[in-house]
DRENGU-186334 format. One record per residue (C-alpha): residue number from 0; residue in three letters; x, y, z. Coordinates in Angstrom, 2 decimals. Layout:
<pts>
{NUM; 'Ala'; {X; Y; Z}}
...
</pts>
This chain:
<pts>
{0; 'Val'; {-2.08; 36.19; 7.34}}
{1; 'Leu'; {1.20; 34.85; 8.72}}
{2; 'Ile'; {-0.53; 31.70; 9.96}}
{3; 'Ala'; {-2.14; 31.18; 6.54}}
{4; 'Leu'; {1.20; 31.68; 4.77}}
{5; 'Gly'; {2.87; 29.29; 7.19}}
{6; 'Cys'; {0.22; 26.62; 6.53}}
{7; 'Leu'; {0.65; 27.02; 2.78}}
{8; 'Ala'; {4.42; 26.72; 3.05}}
{9; 'Trp'; {4.06; 23.64; 5.25}}
{10; 'Gly'; {1.54; 21.93; 2.98}}
{11; 'Phe'; {3.13; 22.71; -0.40}}
{12; 'Phe'; {6.85; 22.77; 0.40}}
{13; 'Trp'; {7.78; 21.23; 3.76}}
{14; 'Glu'; {5.56; 18.21; 4.40}}
{15; 'Pro'; {5.64; 16.72; 0.86}}
{16; 'Arg'; {9.45; 16.53; 1.17}}
{17; 'Gln'; {9.30; 14.38; 4.30}}
{18; 'Leu'; {9.46; 10.59; 4.56}}
{19; 'Val'; {8.26; 8.99; 7.79}}
{20; 'Glu'; {8.15; 5.36; 8.89}}
{21; 'Arg'; {5.16; 4.36; 11.00}}
{22; 'Asp'; {4.72; 1.11; 12.87}}
{23; 'Tyr'; {1.33; -0.60; 13.02}}
{24; 'Asp'; {0.65; -3.62; 15.23}}
{25; 'Leu'; {-2.37; -5.45; 13.81}}
{26; 'Ala'; {-4.16; -8.28; 15.63}}
{27; 'Leu'; {-5.86; -10.39; 12.97}}
{28; 'Pro'; {-8.62; -12.92; 13.75}}
{29; 'His'; {-7.68; -15.29; 10.90}}
{30; 'Trp'; {-3.93; -15.36; 11.28}}
{31; 'Ser'; {-1.76; -18.43; 11.88}}
{32; 'Arg'; {0.56; -19.18; 14.78}}
{33; 'Asp'; {3.46; -19.81; 12.37}}
{34; 'Cys'; {3.06; -16.26; 11.02}}
{35; 'Asp'; {2.56; -14.54; 14.38}}
{36; 'Gly'; {4.78; -11.45; 14.49}}
{37; 'Leu'; {5.45; -11.32; 10.74}}
{38; 'Arg'; {6.63; -7.88; 9.64}}
{39; 'Leu'; {5.84; -6.40; 6.24}}
{40; 'Asp'; {6.69; -3.02; 4.73}}
{41; 'Val'; {3.94; -1.37; 2.68}}
{42; 'Val'; {4.47; 1.40; 0.12}}
{43; 'Ala'; {1.74; 2.94; -2.02}}
{44; 'Asp'; {1.28; 5.78; -4.49}}
{45; 'Thr'; {4.91; 6.68; -4.94}}
{46; 'His'; {3.84; 8.84; -7.93}}
{47; 'Thr'; {7.45; 9.42; -8.90}}
{48; 'Gly'; {7.62; 12.74; -10.74}}
{49; 'Ser'; {5.24; 14.63; -8.50}}
{50; 'Pro'; {6.80; 17.75; -6.89}}
{51; 'His'; {9.47; 17.02; -4.24}}
{52; 'Asn'; {9.18; 13.38; -5.25}}
{53; 'Gly'; {11.67; 12.60; -8.00}}
{54; 'Leu'; {14.10; 9.76; -8.49}}
{55; 'Asp'; {16.18; 11.02; -5.56}}
{56; 'Lys'; {13.16; 10.49; -3.27}}
{57; 'Leu'; {12.71; 7.01; -4.71}}
{58; 'Asp'; {16.34; 6.28; -3.82}}
{59; 'Arg'; {15.59; 7.37; -0.22}}
{60; 'Ile'; {12.59; 5.07; -0.10}}
{61; 'Val'; {14.65; 2.14; -1.36}}
{62; 'Glu'; {17.39; 2.84; 1.20}}
{63; 'Arg'; {14.84; 2.84; 4.04}}
{64; 'Leu'; {13.27; -0.40; 2.84}}
{65; 'Ile'; {16.63; -2.13; 2.51}}
{66; 'Ala'; {17.50; -1.08; 6.07}}
{67; 'Ser'; {14.25; -2.50; 7.45}}
{68; 'Asp'; {14.05; -5.90; 9.14}}
{69; 'Ala'; {10.87; -6.83; 7.25}}
{70; 'Pro'; {11.42; -9.87; 4.97}}
{71; 'Ala'; {9.18; -8.55; 2.16}}
{72; 'Val'; {7.69; -5.37; 0.68}}
{73; 'Leu'; {4.16; -4.91; -0.66}}
{74; 'Met'; {3.53; -2.10; -3.17}}
{75; 'Ala'; {-0.06; -1.00; -3.71}}
{76; 'Gly'; {0.08; 0.75; -7.08}}
{77; 'Asp'; {0.37; 4.17; -8.74}}
{78; 'Tyr'; {4.09; 4.38; -9.42}}
{79; 'Val'; {3.78; 7.00; -12.20}}
{80; 'Ile'; {1.73; 10.20; -12.45}}
{81; 'Leu'; {-0.90; 11.25; -14.95}}
{82; 'Ser'; {-0.80; 14.93; -14.00}}
{83; 'Val'; {-0.01; 17.02; -10.97}}
{84; 'Leu'; {0.60; 20.76; -10.78}}
{85; 'Gly'; {4.35; 21.36; -11.04}}
{86; 'Gly'; {5.13; 17.68; -11.70}}
{87; 'Thr'; {7.39; 16.11; -14.31}}
{88; 'Tyr'; {6.41; 12.81; -15.89}}
{89; 'Ile'; {8.90; 10.03; -15.19}}
{90; 'Ser'; {8.28; 6.83; -17.10}}
{91; 'Ala'; {8.16; 3.36; -15.60}}
{92; 'Asp'; {11.30; 2.52; -17.60}}
{93; 'Glu'; {13.13; 5.26; -15.67}}
{94; 'Leu'; {11.76; 4.55; -12.19}}
{95; 'Ala'; {12.10; 0.76; -12.25}}
{96; 'Pro'; {15.94; 0.40; -12.24}}
{97; 'Pro'; {16.35; 2.12; -8.82}}
{98; 'Leu'; {14.26; -0.72; -7.36}}
{99; 'Lys'; {16.84; -3.37; -8.29}}
{100; 'Pro'; {18.95; -3.04; -5.10}}
{101; 'Leu'; {15.76; -3.69; -3.12}}
{102; 'Thr'; {14.56; -6.70; -5.10}}
{103; 'Ala'; {18.07; -8.18; -4.98}}
{104; 'Gly'; {17.74; -8.62; -1.23}}
{105; 'Glu'; {14.06; -9.40; -0.58}}
{106; 'Pro'; {10.86; -10.18; -2.46}}
{107; 'Val'; {8.73; -7.23; -3.56}}
{108; 'Tyr'; {5.09; -7.91; -4.49}}
{109; 'Ala'; {3.01; -5.33; -6.35}}
{110; 'Val'; {-0.26; -4.49; -8.06}}
{111; 'Leu'; {-0.95; -1.70; -10.53}}
{112; 'Gly'; {-3.02; 1.42; -9.84}}
{113; 'Asn'; {-5.27; 3.56; -11.99}}
{114; 'His'; {-2.45; 5.98; -12.94}}
{115; 'Asp'; {-0.32; 3.05; -14.07}}
{116; 'Trp'; {-3.09; 1.88; -16.37}}
{117; 'Trp'; {-3.62; 5.40; -17.70}}
{118; 'Lys'; {0.06; 5.42; -18.70}}
{119; 'Asp'; {0.01; 1.92; -20.33}}
{120; 'Gly'; {-0.34; -0.70; -17.60}}
{121; 'Ala'; {1.32; -3.42; -19.63}}
{122; 'Arg'; {4.43; -1.28; -20.04}}
{123; 'Val'; {4.49; -0.35; -16.34}}
{124; 'Arg'; {4.18; -4.01; -15.41}}
{125; 'Ala'; {6.98; -5.02; -17.77}}
{126; 'Ala'; {9.28; -2.33; -16.37}}
{127; 'Leu'; {8.63; -3.39; -12.77}}
{128; 'Glu'; {9.17; -7.05; -13.59}}
{129; 'Ser'; {12.43; -6.22; -15.35}}
{130; 'Ala'; {13.61; -4.81; -12.01}}
{131; 'Gly'; {12.65; -8.02; -10.18}}
{132; 'Val'; {9.28; -6.89; -8.77}}
{133; 'Ile'; {6.64; -9.66; -8.65}}
{134; 'Val'; {3.46; -8.14; -10.10}}
{135; 'Leu'; {0.25; -9.99; -9.22}}
{136; 'Glu'; {-2.81; -8.92; -11.20}}
{137; 'Asp'; {-5.75; -11.20; -10.32}}
{138; 'Gln'; {-3.24; -13.84; -9.28}}
{139; 'Ala'; {-2.42; -15.77; -6.11}}
{140; 'Arg'; {1.14; -16.61; -5.08}}
{141; 'Lys'; {2.15; -18.94; -2.21}}
{142; 'Val'; {5.19; -17.49; -0.45}}
{143; 'Arg'; {7.35; -18.42; 2.52}}
{144; 'Leu'; {8.82; -15.67; 4.67}}
{145; 'Gly'; {10.97; -17.25; 7.33}}
{146; 'Gly'; {8.81; -19.86; 9.03}}
{147; 'Cys'; {5.59; -18.29; 7.73}}
{148; 'Gly'; {3.80; -19.76; 4.74}}
{149; 'Leu'; {1.07; -17.52; 3.35}}
{150; 'Trp'; {-0.73; -16.51; 0.18}}
{151; 'Ile'; {-0.51; -13.09; -1.42}}
{152; 'Val'; {-3.46; -12.49; -3.71}}
{153; 'Gly'; {-3.08; -9.51; -6.04}}
{154; 'Ile'; {-6.33; -8.01; -7.35}}
{155; 'Gly'; {-6.60; -5.60; -10.28}}
{156; 'Asp'; {-7.61; -1.96; -9.89}}
{157; 'Lys'; {-11.31; -1.30; -9.34}}
{158; 'Trp'; {-11.54; 1.41; -12.02}}
{159; 'Glu'; {-9.22; 0.42; -14.83}}
{160; 'Thr'; {-9.07; -3.36; -15.13}}
{161; 'Arg'; {-11.04; -6.56; -14.56}}
{162; 'His'; {-10.40; -7.05; -10.81}}
{163; 'Asp'; {-11.40; -10.71; -11.03}}
{164; 'Ile'; {-11.62; -11.38; -7.29}}
{165; 'Ala'; {-13.11; -14.86; -7.58}}
{166; 'Gly'; {-10.53; -15.85; -10.17}}
{167; 'Ala'; {-7.68; -14.56; -8.03}}
{168; 'Phe'; {-8.85; -16.43; -4.94}}
{169; 'Ala'; {-9.43; -19.60; -6.96}}
{170; 'Gly'; {-5.66; -20.04; -6.95}}
{171; 'Val'; {-5.57; -20.41; -3.14}}
{172; 'Ser'; {-5.26; -24.14; -2.59}}
{173; 'Asp'; {-4.70; -24.64; 1.15}}
{174; 'Gln'; {-5.55; -23.15; 4.55}}
{175; 'Ala'; {-2.50; -20.89; 4.90}}
{176; 'Pro'; {-3.41; -17.27; 5.75}}
{177; 'Val'; {-4.15; -14.89; 2.88}}
{178; 'Ile'; {-3.21; -11.26; 2.34}}
{179; 'Ala'; {-5.16; -9.55; -0.43}}
{180; 'Leu'; {-3.29; -6.71; -2.14}}
{181; 'Thr'; {-5.12; -4.19; -4.30}}
{182; 'His'; {-4.97; -0.50; -5.18}}
{183; 'Asn'; {-8.42; 0.92; -4.49}}
{184; 'Pro'; {-9.87; 0.20; -1.02}}
{185; 'Asp'; {-13.42; 0.48; -2.38}}
{186; 'Leu'; {-12.99; -3.17; -3.40}}
{187; 'Phe'; {-12.80; -4.17; 0.26}}
{188; 'Pro'; {-16.52; -5.05; 0.71}}
{189; 'Glu'; {-16.16; -7.55; -2.16}}
{190; 'Ile'; {-13.07; -9.27; -0.73}}
{191; 'Pro'; {-14.00; -12.67; 0.73}}
{192; 'Ala'; {-13.60; -13.34; 4.43}}
{193; 'Arg'; {-10.93; -15.91; 3.48}}
{194; 'Ala'; {-8.47; -12.98; 3.44}}
{195; 'Ala'; {-6.97; -12.33; 6.86}}
{196; 'Leu'; {-6.03; -8.80; 5.74}}
{197; 'Thr'; {-6.61; -6.60; 2.70}}
{198; 'Ile'; {-3.96; -3.97; 1.90}}
{199; 'Ala'; {-4.69; -1.00; -0.37}}
{200; 'Gly'; {-3.57; 2.54; -1.21}}
{201; 'His'; {-5.05; 5.06; -3.66}}
{202; 'Thr'; {-6.44; 7.57; -1.14}}
{203; 'His'; {-3.19; 9.38; -0.20}}
{204; 'Gly'; {-5.02; 9.83; 3.11}}
{205; 'Gly'; {-6.84; 12.64; 1.30}}
{206; 'Gln'; {-3.48; 14.52; 1.22}}
{207; 'Val'; {-5.00; 17.02; 3.69}}
{208; 'Arg'; {-6.19; 16.29; 7.23}}
{209; 'Leu'; {-7.43; 19.37; 9.07}}
{210; 'Pro'; {-7.75; 19.71; 12.86}}
{211; 'Trp'; {-11.39; 19.27; 13.97}}
{212; 'Phe'; {-12.57; 18.80; 10.36}}
{213; 'Gly'; {-10.65; 15.68; 9.33}}
{214; 'Thr'; {-10.15; 14.81; 5.67}}
{215; 'Pro'; {-12.22; 16.97; 3.28}}
{216; 'Val'; {-11.74; 14.93; 0.08}}
{217; 'Val'; {-10.97; 11.23; -0.40}}
{218; 'Pro'; {-11.13; 9.39; -3.77}}
{219; 'Ala'; {-12.79; 6.42; -2.04}}
{220; 'Gln'; {-15.30; 5.79; 0.72}}
{221; 'Ile'; {-14.46; 8.27; 3.49}}
{222; 'Arg'; {-14.17; 5.49; 6.05}}
{223; 'Tyr'; {-11.28; 4.06; 4.00}}
{224; 'Ala'; {-9.18; 7.24; 4.08}}
{225; 'Gly'; {-6.23; 5.54; 5.74}}
{226; 'Gly'; {-5.03; 3.25; 8.50}}
{227; 'Tyr'; {-6.53; 0.08; 9.95}}
{228; 'Ile'; {-10.23; -0.58; 9.51}}
{229; 'Val'; {-12.31; -3.55; 10.71}}
{230; 'Glu'; {-15.67; -3.92; 8.98}}
{231; 'Asp'; {-18.09; -6.85; 8.99}}
{232; 'Gly'; {-15.46; -8.99; 10.67}}
{233; 'Lys'; {-12.87; -8.30; 7.94}}
{234; 'Ser'; {-9.62; -6.34; 8.21}}
{235; 'Leu'; {-8.30; -3.62; 5.91}}
{236; 'Phe'; {-5.14; -1.53; 5.99}}
{237; 'Val'; {-4.98; 1.55; 3.74}}
{238; 'Ser'; {-1.59; 3.15; 3.22}}
{239; 'Thr'; {-1.68; 6.94; 2.98}}
{240; 'Gly'; {1.12; 6.73; 0.43}}
{241; 'Ile'; {4.04; 8.91; -0.57}}
{242; 'Gly'; {3.38; 11.08; -3.63}}
{243; 'Thr'; {0.69; 13.55; -4.63}}
{244; 'Ser'; {-1.85; 13.88; -7.41}}
{245; 'Ile'; {-3.64; 16.92; -8.93}}
{246; 'Leu'; {-2.37; 19.37; -6.27}}
{247; 'Pro'; {1.15; 18.91; -4.83}}
{248; 'Val'; {0.01; 19.34; -1.21}}
{249; 'Arg'; {0.23; 17.25; 1.95}}
{250; 'Phe'; {-0.96; 18.69; 5.23}}
{251; 'Gly'; {-1.22; 16.43; 8.25}}
{252; 'Val'; {-0.61; 13.37; 6.06}}
{253; 'Pro'; {3.17; 13.09; 5.54}}
{254; 'Pro'; {4.65; 10.66; 2.98}}
{255; 'Glu'; {4.80; 7.32; 4.74}}
{256; 'Ile'; {6.37; 3.89; 4.65}}
{257; 'Ser'; {3.99; 1.71; 6.67}}
{258; 'Arg'; {5.62; -1.05; 8.74}}
{259; 'Leu'; {3.09; -3.70; 9.70}}
{260; 'Thr'; {3.49; -6.33; 12.40}}
{261; 'Leu'; {0.84; -9.02; 11.98}}
{262; 'Arg'; {-0.24; -10.98; 15.04}}
{263; 'Met'; {-2.83; -13.54; 15.98}}
{264; 'Lys'; {-5.83; -11.98; 17.69}}
{265; 'Ala'; {-6.14; -13.45; 21.20}}
{266; 'Arg'; {-9.36; -15.39; 21.65}}
{267; 'Ala'; {-11.51; -14.62; 24.65}}
{268; 'Ala'; {-11.42; -17.34; 27.29}}
{269; 'Leu'; {-14.56; -19.44; 27.57}}
{270; 'Pro'; {-16.52; -19.29; 30.85}}
{271; 'Ala'; {-15.72; -22.19; 33.14}}
{272; 'Ala'; {-19.15; -23.76; 32.59}}
{273; 'Ala'; {-18.64; -23.80; 28.85}}
{274; 'Lys'; {-15.24; -25.51; 28.87}}
</pts>
C-alpha cells in the first residue's frame, strides 16, 4: 500500500513539477559539413494551464532556453489545453507575452498542435506571432544559424489541418539540409527523404513509462513514443514534452527540454580494391 501511495504521489505531484534538460547527439546521414555540431533546443506540448504547469513554469522554461547555448528553439505545438483533470485554461493571449524575452535574443520556430486548433488555431498563431515566434504552417523558411544555412519546413497537424507536405517542401529551393517540424509523429512515413531530420511532439512520451512494461498508451504509433527513431533510412526525433493532457500524471517521463546536437554521420571507408 505504501509503495502504491508513493507511486501515486510521484506520478501526480512530484514528477509533473520537474523540468529536466536532456542532451541528444544525433548523427544524420543527410547533414552538411557547414552545419556539423549545430545545437537546437526543442520544446513540445507545453500545455500551459495543466496542473503544476502554469505561467510560472513557462517562465522557468524561458529562463532555461535563454541560458542555453543553442542559437534557435523549435516548438512542436500544443501550447494550450483543451481539458485536463485539475487544469485551468490559459489562453494563447496570456501565455504568449512571457515568450518575448526569448524571441528577443534568438529565433523561435513553431507549428501548431491539435489542442491549439481546438482552441482557435488562428488566434493561437496570432498570439505567438505577436510575441515574435515564427509560425510555419505548411511553409518552408531558409535560415542561417552561425555558419549553418538550412531550411526549416513547418507542416500542419495531421488531425486538424491540411498538412500539405508537398506544398511545404515545394518552397525548398536549394540543397541545404532540411529539418521538418510538425506536431504529430504519425506524419513521419509521409515526410520525403529530402528531410535530414523530422522533429515532432504530441505523444508526451505516453506520460507513463512502467518498468518492464514500457509505455501503455501513446496517441500515435507506439514506435514513435519518444526519442530518436531511424526508419526506412529517415530520421525522426519525438520530444516527450512538458505538460499533461486528460490525466495530470507523469511517471518515468519527466517534463523535458530536449537539446539536440546535429552531426554528420561518418561514412564507412571503402575497401581498398574499391577506391
